[in-house]
C-alpha positions as CSV (number, residue, x, y, z in Angstrom):
1,M,-9.5,-24.8,-4.2
2,G,-12.2,-26.2,-6.4
3,D,-13.8,-28.3,-3.3
4,N,-15.8,-25.4,-1.1
5,N,-16.2,-28.3,1.3
6,G,-20.1,-28.0,1.0
7,L,-20.5,-24.5,2.4
8,N,-23.7,-23.8,0.1
9,D,-25.5,-26.9,0.0
10,G,-27.4,-25.9,3.1
11,V,-27.1,-29.1,5.2
12,N,-29.6,-29.4,7.9
13,G,-30.5,-26.1,8.7
14,D,-31.0,-25.0,11.8
15,L,-30.3,-27.1,15.0
16,N,-34.2,-26.2,15.9
17,A,-35.5,-27.8,13.1
18,N,-33.8,-31.3,13.8
19,S,-35.9,-32.6,16.3
20,R,-33.2,-36.1,16.4
21,Y,-30.7,-34.6,18.2
22,Q,-31.7,-35.3,21.8
23,S,-30.8,-33.5,24.9
24,T,-26.9,-34.4,26.1
25,G,-28.6,-33.6,29.8
26,D,-26.2,-31.1,30.0
27,P,-27.7,-27.9,29.2
28,Q,-24.3,-26.1,28.8
29,L,-22.9,-28.9,26.3
30,D,-27.2,-28.7,24.8
31,K,-26.1,-24.9,24.4
32,A,-22.6,-25.1,22.8
33,V,-24.2,-28.0,20.5
34,H,-26.8,-25.9,19.1
35,Q,-24.6,-23.2,18.8
36,W,-22.3,-25.1,16.3
37,L,-24.6,-26.9,14.4
38,T,-26.5,-23.2,13.7
39,W,-23.3,-21.5,12.6
40,D,-20.8,-23.6,11.3
41,K,-21.1,-24.2,7.8
42,N,-18.7,-26.5,6.7
43,R,-20.3,-29.4,5.7
44,R,-17.0,-31.5,7.4
45,T,-17.1,-30.1,10.8
46,R,-20.4,-30.5,11.3
47,A,-20.1,-33.8,10.4
48,Q,-17.7,-34.6,13.1
49,V,-19.7,-32.7,15.9
50,E,-23.0,-34.7,14.5
51,S,-21.2,-38.0,14.5
52,L,-20.2,-37.5,18.0
53,L,-23.6,-36.3,19.0
54,A,-24.7,-39.7,17.4
55,A,-22.4,-41.6,19.2
56,G,-23.2,-40.4,22.5
57,H,-19.4,-39.1,22.8
58,H,-20.7,-36.1,25.3
59,D,-17.2,-36.4,26.9
60,S,-15.3,-35.3,23.8
61,L,-17.9,-33.1,22.8
62,K,-17.5,-30.5,25.8
63,K,-13.8,-30.9,25.0
64,R,-14.2,-29.2,21.9
65,L,-17.3,-27.6,22.9
66,C,-17.5,-26.2,25.7
67,S,-14.2,-23.9,25.7
68,R,-12.1,-21.3,23.7
69,M,-8.8,-21.3,22.6
70,S,-6.8,-18.2,24.1
71,F,-3.7,-16.0,22.8
72,G,-0.6,-17.6,23.8
73,T,2.9,-16.4,23.0
74,A,2.1,-17.2,19.3
75,G,-1.3,-16.2,19.1
76,L,-4.1,-18.9,18.7
77,R,-2.7,-22.3,18.2
78,A,-4.2,-25.5,18.2
79,P,-5.4,-28.7,16.5
80,M,-7.8,-28.5,13.4
81,G,-11.1,-29.9,13.5
82,A,-14.7,-29.1,14.9
83,G,-14.9,-27.0,18.3
84,F,-14.8,-24.0,19.5
85,N,-11.7,-24.7,20.9
86,R,-10.0,-25.8,17.7
87,I,-8.5,-24.3,14.4
88,N,-11.3,-24.5,11.9
89,D,-13.6,-22.5,9.5
90,L,-16.1,-20.8,12.2
91,T,-13.7,-19.8,14.7
92,V,-11.3,-18.1,12.3
93,I,-14.2,-16.4,11.2
94,Q,-14.9,-15.6,14.9
95,S,-11.1,-14.8,15.4
96,T,-11.4,-12.2,12.6
97,Q,-15.0,-10.6,13.3
98,G,-13.3,-10.1,16.9
99,L,-9.8,-8.2,15.4
100,C,-11.5,-6.6,12.8
101,S,-14.1,-5.1,15.3
102,Y,-11.0,-4.1,17.5
103,L,-9.3,-2.2,14.9
104,S,-12.0,-0.3,13.5
105,R,-12.5,0.8,17.1
106,Y,-8.6,1.7,18.0
107,F,-7.7,2.6,14.4
108,A,-10.0,5.5,13.1
109,D,-8.2,5.2,9.8
110,F,-8.8,1.7,9.9
111,S,-10.8,1.3,6.6
112,S,-7.6,2.6,4.7
113,R,-4.9,0.9,6.2
114,G,-6.2,-2.5,5.9
115,V,-5.1,-5.5,7.1
116,V,-2.1,-8.3,5.7
117,V,-3.4,-11.4,5.3
118,G,-0.7,-14.5,4.9
119,F,-0.7,-18.7,5.0
120,D,1.7,-21.9,5.0
121,T,0.8,-24.9,3.4
122,R,-0.9,-26.9,6.0
123,G,-3.7,-28.4,5.7
124,Q,-6.0,-31.4,6.9
125,E,-8.7,-33.4,4.4
126,E,-11.1,-34.2,7.0
127,S,-12.0,-31.2,7.9
128,G,-10.9,-29.2,5.3
129,C,-8.9,-26.4,7.1
130,S,-6.0,-25.7,4.5
131,S,-4.2,-22.9,6.0
132,E,-4.9,-21.4,2.5
133,R,-8.5,-21.4,2.8
134,L,-8.9,-20.1,6.6
135,A,-6.5,-17.4,5.0
136,K,-9.3,-16.9,2.6
137,L,-11.7,-16.8,5.5
138,T,-10.0,-14.3,6.9
139,A,-10.0,-12.0,4.1
140,A,-13.8,-12.6,3.5
141,V,-14.8,-11.4,6.8
142,M,-12.6,-8.0,6.3
143,L,-14.0,-7.2,3.0
144,S,-17.6,-8.2,3.9
145,R,-16.8,-4.9,6.3
146,D,-15.3,-3.2,3.3
147,V,-11.7,-3.3,5.0
148,P,-9.0,-3.3,2.5
149,V,-7.1,-6.7,2.5
150,H,-3.8,-7.3,1.1
151,L,-3.7,-10.9,1.1
152,F,-0.8,-13.1,-0.4
153,S,-1.5,-15.0,-3.5
154,S,0.6,-18.0,-2.5
155,Y,2.3,-19.4,0.4
156,V,5.1,-17.0,2.3
157,P,7.6,-17.0,5.4
158,T,6.2,-16.1,8.4
159,P,8.5,-13.2,8.6
160,Y,6.8,-12.0,5.1
161,V,3.6,-10.7,7.3
162,P,5.0,-8.1,9.4
163,Y,7.6,-7.0,6.8
164,A,4.6,-6.2,4.5
165,V,2.4,-4.8,7.3
166,K,5.5,-2.3,8.1
167,K,5.8,-1.7,4.3
168,L,2.1,-1.4,3.8
169,G,1.2,0.8,6.6
170,A,-1.4,-1.7,7.4
171,A,-3.3,-1.5,10.4
172,A,-2.7,-5.7,11.7
173,G,-1.5,-8.6,9.9
174,V,-2.6,-12.1,10.3
175,M,-0.6,-15.3,9.4
176,I,-2.5,-18.8,9.0
177,T,0.5,-21.2,10.9
178,A,1.7,-23.4,13.3
179,S,5.0,-23.0,12.3
180,H,6.6,-26.5,13.5
181,N,3.8,-27.8,15.4
182,P,2.9,-31.4,14.4
183,K,1.0,-32.0,11.2
184,E,-2.8,-32.4,13.4
185,D,-2.4,-28.2,14.3
186,N,-2.7,-24.5,13.0
187,G,-2.8,-21.2,14.1
188,Y,-4.0,-17.6,13.8
189,K,-0.8,-15.7,14.3
190,V,-1.8,-11.8,14.5
191,Y,0.8,-8.7,14.0
192,W,0.5,-5.1,15.1
193,C,1.1,-2.5,12.8
194,N,4.6,-2.1,14.1
195,G,5.2,-5.2,13.1
196,A,5.4,-7.0,15.9
197,Q,3.2,-10.0,17.4
198,I,0.6,-8.6,19.4
199,S,0.8,-8.1,23.1
200,S,-1.3,-6.8,26.3
201,P,-3.5,-5.3,26.3
202,H,-4.1,-5.8,22.5
203,D,-4.5,-9.5,22.9
204,K,-7.0,-9.6,25.9
205,E,-9.5,-6.8,24.1
206,I,-9.5,-9.0,20.8
207,L,-10.7,-12.0,22.7
208,R,-13.1,-9.7,24.2
209,C,-14.4,-8.7,20.8
210,I,-14.3,-12.3,19.6
211,E,-16.4,-13.1,22.4
212,E,-19.3,-10.0,21.8
213,H,-19.0,-11.0,17.7
214,L,-19.7,-14.9,17.9
215,E,-22.3,-15.6,15.7
216,P,-20.9,-15.5,11.8
217,W,-22.2,-11.4,10.6
218,S,-23.3,-13.0,7.1
219,A,-23.2,-15.7,4.5
220,T,-20.5,-13.5,2.9
221,C,-18.3,-14.4,5.5
222,W,-17.7,-18.1,4.2
223,K,-17.5,-16.7,0.7
224,E,-13.8,-17.4,0.0
225,E,-14.5,-16.3,-3.6
226,L,-15.3,-12.9,-2.9
227,V,-11.5,-12.6,-2.4
228,E,-11.1,-13.1,-5.8
229,S,-13.6,-10.6,-7.3
230,S,-13.4,-8.0,-4.8
231,S,-11.4,-5.0,-5.6
232,L,-10.0,-3.4,-2.0
233,R,-8.3,-7.2,-2.4
234,T,-4.3,-6.8,-3.1
235,D,-2.0,-9.1,-3.7
236,P,1.4,-8.1,-2.2
237,L,3.7,-10.9,-2.8
238,S,5.6,-9.6,-5.9
239,R,6.3,-6.4,-4.2
240,I,6.9,-7.6,-0.8
241,N,9.1,-10.2,-2.1
242,S,10.9,-7.9,-4.6
243,C,11.5,-5.1,-1.4
244,Y,12.9,-7.8,0.9
245,M,15.3,-9.1,-1.1
246,D,16.8,-5.4,-1.9
247,E,16.5,-4.7,1.6
248,L,18.2,-8.1,2.6
249,T,21.5,-6.7,1.1
250,S,21.9,-4.8,3.7
251,L,23.2,-7.9,5.9
252,C,25.5,-8.6,3.1
253,Y,29.0,-7.7,4.1
254,H,31.4,-9.6,1.5
255,R,29.6,-10.4,-1.7
256,D,32.8,-10.4,-3.6
257,L,33.6,-13.2,-1.0
258,N,30.6,-15.1,-1.3
259,Q,30.7,-15.2,-4.9
260,S,33.9,-16.8,-4.8
261,C,33.3,-19.4,-2.0
262,P,34.4,-22.9,-2.5
263,L,32.1,-24.1,0.2
264,K,28.8,-26.1,-0.8
265,F,25.9,-25.5,1.3
266,V,22.6,-27.9,1.6
267,H,19.1,-26.8,2.9
268,S,16.2,-28.3,3.8
269,S,12.5,-26.4,4.0
270,F,11.2,-29.7,6.1
271,H,8.3,-30.1,3.9
272,G,7.4,-26.1,4.4
273,V,7.3,-22.8,3.0
274,G,11.0,-21.9,2.6
275,H,12.5,-23.3,-0.6
276,D,12.0,-20.6,-2.8
277,F,13.0,-18.3,-0.3
278,V,16.2,-19.1,0.6
279,Q,17.1,-19.9,-2.8
280,Q,16.5,-16.5,-3.8
281,A,18.4,-15.3,-0.8
282,F,21.6,-16.6,-1.9
283,L,21.1,-15.2,-5.3
284,T,20.9,-11.9,-3.5
285,F,24.2,-12.6,-1.4
286,G,26.2,-13.5,-4.4
287,F,26.3,-17.3,-3.5
288,A,25.4,-20.2,-6.0
289,P,22.3,-21.2,-4.5
290,P,22.1,-24.1,-1.7
291,I,21.5,-28.1,-2.5
292,P,18.1,-28.2,-1.6
293,V,16.9,-31.7,0.0
294,P,14.7,-33.0,-3.3
295,E,12.3,-35.3,-0.8
296,Q,11.4,-31.6,1.6
297,K,12.0,-29.0,-1.0
298,D,8.3,-29.0,-2.0
299,P,5.1,-28.2,0.4
300,D,3.6,-31.5,2.0
301,P,1.3,-30.7,4.9
302,N,2.1,-34.4,6.1
303,F,5.6,-33.9,6.6
304,S,5.8,-37.3,5.3
305,S,9.6,-38.0,5.7
306,V,10.0,-36.6,9.2
307,R,9.1,-38.2,12.2
308,C,8.7,-34.3,13.7
309,P,8.1,-31.5,11.5
310,N,10.5,-29.1,14.3
311,P,14.4,-28.7,13.3
312,E,14.9,-27.9,16.8
313,E,15.1,-31.8,17.8
314,G,18.2,-31.7,16.4
315,E,20.2,-34.4,14.3
316,S,17.6,-37.1,14.3
317,V,15.3,-35.2,12.3
318,L,18.2,-33.7,9.9
319,E,19.4,-37.3,8.8
320,L,18.2,-36.9,5.2
321,S,20.1,-33.4,5.3
322,L,23.1,-34.6,6.8
323,L,23.5,-37.6,4.1
324,L,22.6,-35.5,1.2
325,A,26.0,-33.2,2.5
326,E,28.1,-36.3,2.8
327,R,27.3,-37.2,-0.7
328,E,27.5,-33.7,-2.1
329,N,30.3,-32.9,0.3
330,A,28.9,-29.9,1.6
331,R,30.2,-29.2,4.8
332,V,27.3,-26.5,6.7
333,V,23.2,-27.9,6.3
334,L,20.7,-25.4,6.9
335,A,17.2,-26.3,7.7
336,T,13.9,-24.0,8.1
337,D,11.3,-24.7,9.7
338,P,7.7,-25.2,7.6
339,D,7.3,-21.3,8.0
340,A,11.0,-20.2,7.5
341,D,10.9,-18.1,10.7
342,R,13.3,-20.8,12.3
343,L,17.3,-22.3,11.6
344,A,19.0,-25.2,12.4
345,V,22.7,-25.3,11.0
346,A,24.8,-28.3,11.4
347,E,28.7,-28.6,10.2
348,K,30.6,-31.6,9.2
349,S,33.6,-32.0,11.3
350,D,36.7,-33.3,10.3
351,R,37.2,-35.2,13.9
352,C,33.5,-36.5,14.8
353,G,30.7,-36.1,12.5
354,W,28.4,-33.8,12.0
355,K,28.2,-30.6,14.6
356,V,25.0,-29.9,15.3
357,F,24.7,-26.1,16.8
358,T,22.0,-25.6,19.6
359,G,19.8,-22.1,19.6
360,N,22.5,-20.4,22.0
361,E,25.9,-21.5,20.4
362,L,24.5,-19.9,16.8
363,A,23.4,-17.0,18.4
364,A,26.9,-16.7,20.1
365,L,28.3,-17.1,16.0
366,L,25.3,-14.5,14.7
367,G,25.9,-12.0,17.6
368,W,29.8,-12.4,17.4
369,W,29.2,-11.9,13.0
370,M,26.9,-9.1,13.3
371,F,28.8,-6.8,16.2
372,F,31.8,-7.4,13.9
373,N,30.9,-5.8,10.8
374,W,29.1,-3.5,12.6
375,K,31.8,-2.1,14.1
376,E,33.8,-2.1,10.8
377,A,31.4,0.4,10.0
378,H,31.3,2.3,13.1
379,P,34.9,2.6,14.6
380,D,33.9,4.8,17.0
381,P,33.3,3.4,20.5
382,A,30.7,5.9,21.0
383,D,28.2,5.2,18.3
384,A,28.0,1.4,20.5
385,Q,26.3,3.6,23.3
386,K,23.1,3.5,20.9
387,V,23.9,-0.1,19.8
388,Y,21.3,-3.1,21.9
389,M,21.3,-6.5,21.5
390,L,18.3,-8.7,23.0
391,A,17.5,-12.3,24.1
392,T,14.8,-13.7,26.0
393,T,15.6,-14.3,29.6
394,V,15.4,-18.3,29.3
395,S,18.2,-17.9,26.7
396,S,22.3,-17.7,26.6
397,K,23.6,-14.6,28.1
398,I,26.4,-15.0,25.8
399,L,25.3,-11.7,24.3
400,Q,25.4,-9.5,27.7
401,A,29.0,-11.1,28.2
402,F,29.5,-9.4,24.7
403,A,27.9,-6.2,25.7
404,R,30.0,-5.7,29.0
405,I,33.3,-6.1,27.1
406,E,32.2,-4.5,23.7
407,G,30.1,-1.8,25.2
408,F,26.8,-1.7,23.8
409,N,23.7,-2.7,25.4
410,F,21.7,-5.7,26.6
411,E,18.7,-6.4,27.5
412,E,16.5,-9.3,28.4
413,T,13.2,-9.9,27.6
414,L,10.3,-12.8,28.6
415,P,9.8,-15.7,26.2
416,G,8.5,-15.1,22.9
417,F,9.3,-13.2,20.1
418,K,6.6,-10.9,20.8
419,W,8.1,-9.3,23.5
420,I,11.3,-8.9,21.7
421,G,9.5,-7.5,18.5
422,N,7.7,-4.9,20.9
423,R,11.1,-3.7,22.6
424,I,12.5,-3.2,19.3
425,H,10.0,-0.9,18.5
426,E,10.1,1.0,21.6
427,L,14.0,1.4,21.8
428,S,13.6,2.4,17.5
429,K,11.5,5.8,19.0
430,T,14.4,7.0,21.4
431,G,17.1,6.7,18.3
432,N,18.8,3.3,19.7
433,T,19.1,0.4,16.8
434,V,19.2,-3.5,17.6
435,I,21.3,-5.4,15.2
436,F,21.0,-8.4,16.8
437,A,18.3,-10.9,19.2
438,F,17.4,-14.3,19.8
439,E,15.2,-16.8,21.2
440,E,17.0,-20.3,22.6
441,S,14.4,-22.6,20.4
442,I,16.2,-21.4,17.3
443,G,14.9,-18.0,16.0
444,F,16.7,-15.3,15.3
445,L,16.6,-11.7,14.1
446,C,19.7,-10.2,12.1
447,G,20.0,-6.8,11.7
448,G,16.3,-4.5,11.2
449,L,14.3,-5.7,8.6
450,V,12.0,-7.3,10.2
451,P,10.8,-7.0,13.7
452,E,10.1,-10.9,14.3
453,K,12.7,-13.9,14.4
454,D,13.3,-14.7,10.1
455,G,15.2,-18.2,9.3
456,V,15.5,-16.9,5.3
457,S,17.6,-14.0,6.5
458,A,19.6,-15.9,9.0
459,A,20.2,-18.9,6.6
460,V,22.1,-16.4,4.2
461,V,23.8,-14.8,6.8
462,V,25.3,-18.1,8.1
463,A,26.4,-18.9,4.8
464,E,28.1,-15.4,4.5
465,M,29.3,-15.9,7.6
466,A,31.0,-19.3,7.0
467,A,32.2,-18.1,4.3
468,Y,34.4,-15.2,5.6
469,L,35.7,-17.7,8.2
470,N,36.8,-19.8,5.1
471,T,38.8,-17.6,4.6
472,K,40.8,-17.4,7.6
473,D,41.1,-21.2,7.8
474,L,38.4,-21.3,10.7
475,S,34.9,-23.3,11.1
476,L,31.9,-22.3,12.3
477,S,33.2,-24.5,15.7
478,Q,36.4,-23.3,15.9
479,Q,35.1,-19.8,15.8
480,L,32.4,-20.7,18.8
481,L,35.5,-22.0,20.6
482,N,37.2,-18.3,20.2
483,I,34.2,-16.9,21.2
484,Y,34.1,-18.6,24.5
485,Q,38.1,-17.8,25.1
486,T,37.4,-14.3,25.0
487,Y,34.0,-13.8,26.5
488,G,34.2,-16.5,28.7
489,H,32.5,-20.3,28.2
490,H,28.6,-20.3,28.6
491,L,27.6,-24.0,28.4
492,S,23.3,-24.8,28.4
493,K,21.2,-27.5,28.3
494,T,17.6,-27.1,26.7
495,S,15.1,-29.5,26.6
496,Y,11.4,-30.3,27.8
497,V,8.9,-32.8,29.5
498,V,5.6,-33.3,28.5
499,C,2.6,-33.1,30.3
500,N,-0.8,-33.5,29.0
501,D,-2.7,-33.0,32.5
502,P,-2.9,-29.2,33.4
503,P,-3.8,-30.2,37.1
504,T,-0.6,-31.6,37.3
505,I,1.4,-28.8,36.4
506,Q,-0.3,-26.5,38.4
507,K,0.6,-28.9,41.4
508,I,4.2,-29.0,40.1
509,F,4.5,-25.3,40.6
510,S,2.5,-25.0,43.1
511,R,5.0,-27.6,45.1
512,I,7.9,-25.6,43.8
513,R,6.5,-22.2,45.4
514,N,6.1,-24.1,48.9
515,F,9.0,-26.4,48.7
516,D,10.5,-25.7,52.2
517,G,7.5,-24.0,53.8
518,E,4.4,-21.9,53.0
519,G,6.0,-19.2,50.4
520,L,9.4,-20.6,50.5
521,Y,11.3,-21.6,47.4
522,P,13.8,-24.6,47.3
523,K,17.4,-23.5,49.3
524,K,19.6,-25.9,47.1
525,C,19.5,-27.7,43.8
526,G,22.6,-30.8,43.0
527,G,23.7,-29.5,46.6
528,V,24.7,-25.8,45.5
529,Q,23.0,-22.7,47.3
530,I,20.6,-21.0,45.3
531,V,21.0,-17.3,45.9
532,H,18.2,-16.1,44.1
533,V,14.7,-17.2,42.8
534,R,12.6,-14.8,40.3
535,D,8.9,-15.7,39.6
536,V,7.5,-13.8,37.2
537,T,4.3,-15.7,37.2
538,L,3.9,-14.0,40.7
539,G,5.8,-10.9,40.1
540,Y,8.9,-11.4,42.5
541,D,12.4,-11.5,42.2
542,S,14.4,-11.9,45.5
543,S,17.6,-10.0,43.8
544,Q,15.8,-6.8,43.7
545,P,15.7,-4.4,46.6
546,D,11.6,-4.3,47.0
547,R,11.4,-7.8,45.6
548,R,9.3,-7.2,42.3
549,S,10.3,-8.6,39.2
550,V,11.5,-5.9,36.6
551,L,10.4,-8.6,33.4
552,P,6.5,-8.0,33.3
553,V,4.3,-10.1,35.3
554,T,2.3,-13.1,33.5
555,R,0.2,-15.1,35.4
556,S,-1.2,-16.9,32.2
557,S,1.7,-19.2,32.6
558,H,4.7,-20.2,35.3
559,M,8.2,-19.9,35.0
560,I,10.7,-19.6,37.7
561,T,14.4,-19.0,37.7
562,F,17.1,-20.0,40.1
563,M,20.2,-18.2,40.4
564,L,23.4,-20.3,41.8
565,Q,26.3,-19.6,44.1
566,N,28.3,-21.4,41.2
567,G,26.9,-19.1,38.8
568,V,24.5,-21.3,36.9
569,V,21.1,-20.1,35.6
570,A,18.1,-22.3,35.7
571,T,14.6,-21.7,35.0
572,L,11.5,-23.7,34.4
573,R,8.7,-22.6,32.3
574,T,5.4,-24.0,31.2
575,S,5.2,-23.6,26.6
576,G,2.4,-21.5,25.7
577,T,1.6,-23.5,22.3
578,E,2.3,-27.2,23.0
579,P,1.3,-29.2,26.7
580,K,5.0,-28.8,27.7
581,I,7.6,-27.7,30.9
582,K,10.4,-26.5,29.6
583,Y,13.8,-26.5,31.5
584,Y,16.7,-24.7,30.7
585,T,20.2,-24.5,32.1
586,E,23.4,-22.2,32.0
587,Y,26.9,-22.0,33.4
588,C,27.9,-18.8,32.4
589,A,32.1,-18.8,33.2
590,T,34.4,-15.8,32.8
591,P,37.0,-15.3,30.3
592,G,39.6,-17.3,30.7
593,A,38.0,-20.0,32.4
594,S,39.1,-23.3,30.2
595,E,38.2,-26.3,32.5
596,V,35.3,-27.1,30.0
597,S,35.0,-30.5,31.2
598,R,34.4,-29.6,34.8
599,L,31.8,-26.8,34.0
600,E,30.4,-29.8,31.5
601,E,30.2,-32.4,34.7
602,E,28.9,-29.3,37.3
603,L,25.9,-28.6,34.7
604,K,25.0,-32.2,34.1
605,K,24.4,-32.1,38.0
606,I,22.8,-29.6,38.3
607,T,20.4,-30.3,35.3
608,A,19.4,-33.7,36.8
609,A,18.6,-32.0,40.1
610,L,16.6,-30.1,38.5
611,L,14.5,-32.0,36.7
612,D,14.4,-34.9,39.1
613,D,14.2,-33.0,42.8
614,F,11.9,-30.2,41.4
615,L,9.6,-31.9,38.8
616,E,10.2,-35.3,39.9
617,P,8.8,-37.0,36.1
618,E,8.6,-40.3,37.1
619,R,5.9,-39.5,40.0
620,N,4.1,-37.4,37.9
621,N,3.7,-39.4,35.0
622,L,6.1,-37.2,32.2
623,I,7.4,-38.0,29.7
624,R,10.9,-37.0,28.8
625,R,12.2,-36.0,25.4
626,S,14.1,-38.5,23.7
627,V,17.3,-36.5,22.2
């Protein structure tokens, strides 16, 4: 990192000394511009604001400077660039000052526990906002207050940060990443001392502390070189990677089979951090390393070979992986997203090309596999009383069907892995064990390695499952069918519409809440009676005797679930990180029901009605997902 982005060149000085900046005519904006040009020491982001000011683009300035980011389901996430509502040097310094202030109040031993800081491979030339640089600035702020920092010396998968937090006994962790978001974005993800993403009230208190510490504490906060010379900085990379790979073996049940496995696997890291770590994980399990997609194995912040760096988009973004697999005669394709916390899987079918599994289908397979192996080691049925599986409420109910038949426990959480991670912590305090958890957006947690979704461990667990099934002359797809025949078919559809206008989103959900009169939700969907409605935004659930939702109230986003008479569950919710309204439908059939084509048609009809009648895409200018 030879370029220091002009941080020490004294560009322009204080705004008060620059008479060429004339008032915008808006006192609020004038104050925000003054603050930015006074505090920001990055010449590139300063230049962005100066350029907009000189051109008279006051609306753009107001959007950038007169609002701040807030914690969503995954911390802070926004486009990189100048502005208080964007990710840049100044907002990262401000966020870290607020975090440092809160942690110092909360933990009496904060000065000895310190924090973990990691980063992915994102970057943006025009604003100088690489993830590595922002991680170093995060460390510099902590070090300026004599707080020890465990800063990874190179990029790591996101799960390594919470893993390190627990392993090192740190007070918190920060990961600089925007996961699978577009290349323009970056983020600031915060983990608590229990290894889970921060939740209420910590998120709100940290935001309050950020507001109290907006002005950079000192010039030291801008000196990324401080991390190289400070005795309080350690590099946990070697130790954490070694410990992670050692503990990963707890998920390996059939090493002998893995060593003789005839199957070939292809892996894409989607231009992110996953390549080296997935290669090591395969060796740890006794496999030959997976074949990497050469165009995508090395980090590239521009994600140049994919139209979208999100493997959840399916076959359209897995093209290079599938082509390589065809050439190499590999049956299974594994794709980790850019920060390696999510996993997509595709399998070659003898009959119809490639089968790309949905997150719900993969969860059915992984949930079955984790319990199958747990049961082998715990033949006493009574042991299952302390075993749990978890899923977010918008995910498939297949684990609930497993639990009902197999005798273990199942619980739902709100969307977002922070809810799963924190629930795991609560359950562990009473002697319970979570052996599997997932969210439908291809996020999986296998075993107790880390209380976060983890694409690295999930990738090698899927490989072992495929290797085992191959010895039984079964493919992943065939085993999925076996699971559905045993526990009931669970057919789901998940997609989204894009809405870039927040008032339109408010209007849509207000209409749903008053669909059949004031305070009356819709009575039917696709001609089928709606039996119950749950609206966690308002804390309402018609299925409960007191009409109160068991799940926590989340007023910061919209989420309404409809339970239909035919067994379909349908949910509409806004995304915490993107301008999307997501919709989820699932038909949960009972074991033995085999009229799959009828179930599919019924689900298709309900899904179409949910979209057309409730969201009204054309009237509200919503952009439908193209698949």
